[in-house]
C-alpha positions, 0 to 999 in steps of 0.5 A: 520490494524490487529484486535486482540481478546485478550481472557481475562475476563477484557479488551478484549472487549475494546482491540477488539473495539479499533482494530475494530475502527482503522480498520474502520478509516484506510479504511476512511482515505485511501479512502479519499487519493484515491480521493486526489491522483486523483486530478491534477492542469493541464493535465498530460502525458499519464501514462502506462496503467494498466490492469483490473486484473492480473493472479490469485494469492494468496496474502498470502505467499505461502507454499512448498509441504512439509510445509512452505517455510522458518522457518523464522518469517513471520513478522518483528518487527514494525520500520518505513519505510525511503526508497522505492526501486522498481528496475523493474520501476526504483523507489528509494525514500525516504518516506514522513509520511502521516498522517490524515488532520483536515477533517480526510482524508489521507494527500497526499505526498507534494513532487510529486517525493516521495512516502508517508507512511500511519503512522496510518497503519501497518509499512512495514514488520510488520503484516497487509497491510501497505500502501505506496502511491504517485502521478502518474503525477503532473503539466504535468510531471511524478511522482514517481509512473508514471510506478507503473501499469507496476509491475507484479507477481514476481517483487521485492520491498525493503523498508528500515526501521528506525532500519536498517533492509530492508523489502523485498517484492514480487508482487502477483498481480497489479489491476486497479479499477474504483474510484466509485468501489474502493474495500476498504474491499478487499485492506485494510482488516485484513491480518494475514501476512505482507503485503504491498499496493502501490496505485496511480492513472490511467485511463482517465483523465478528469476535474483534476481528474483520473477515476481510481486507481492502487493497487500493492499487495505484500507480505513479502519474507520469508527470512526477 
């Protein structure tokens, strides 16, 4: 969620506060999602092991030696996502819409075979950290993001959008975090470019919960 300060004598403070409140709600809602995704009804198959840290890569779009890599806009107009494709792990799924439930926690995908886009956040391709989440397993079966932890720097992600366009992203890093130490600020902080976060569960499974989360960070390709 992008925080924008409008330099006007009237209304500027109100807009700044609105953006700040929205960012806080985004973090709070997604933190609840992190907990919700961890719950499974029965013991799952062993998911691919993630890793504590990828080789260091900046999440921001890179520039060439002589300036920006492309003259194309670094962000796209807002448009709701409809489909997610990740060729490296065989994911090709339509997307559910995830809002906030009555307790103000983020909803989780109803269909474990589908991922879901968090609607209070940015749309994929627009400025800010868009969030798409999915289950890793459900009722002893593999779910849509079972192999998410296998994604590495340079892998490609495509998000089809309602306006007919496709937002294409490149993975910058994949991280695995203990749920008790989930870095909400790092994952959902304001950014000045179009980013994407793919989230699922990982780690030890005990008492119907996973211990960790996998987060895949990606940035919009300049070609968009």
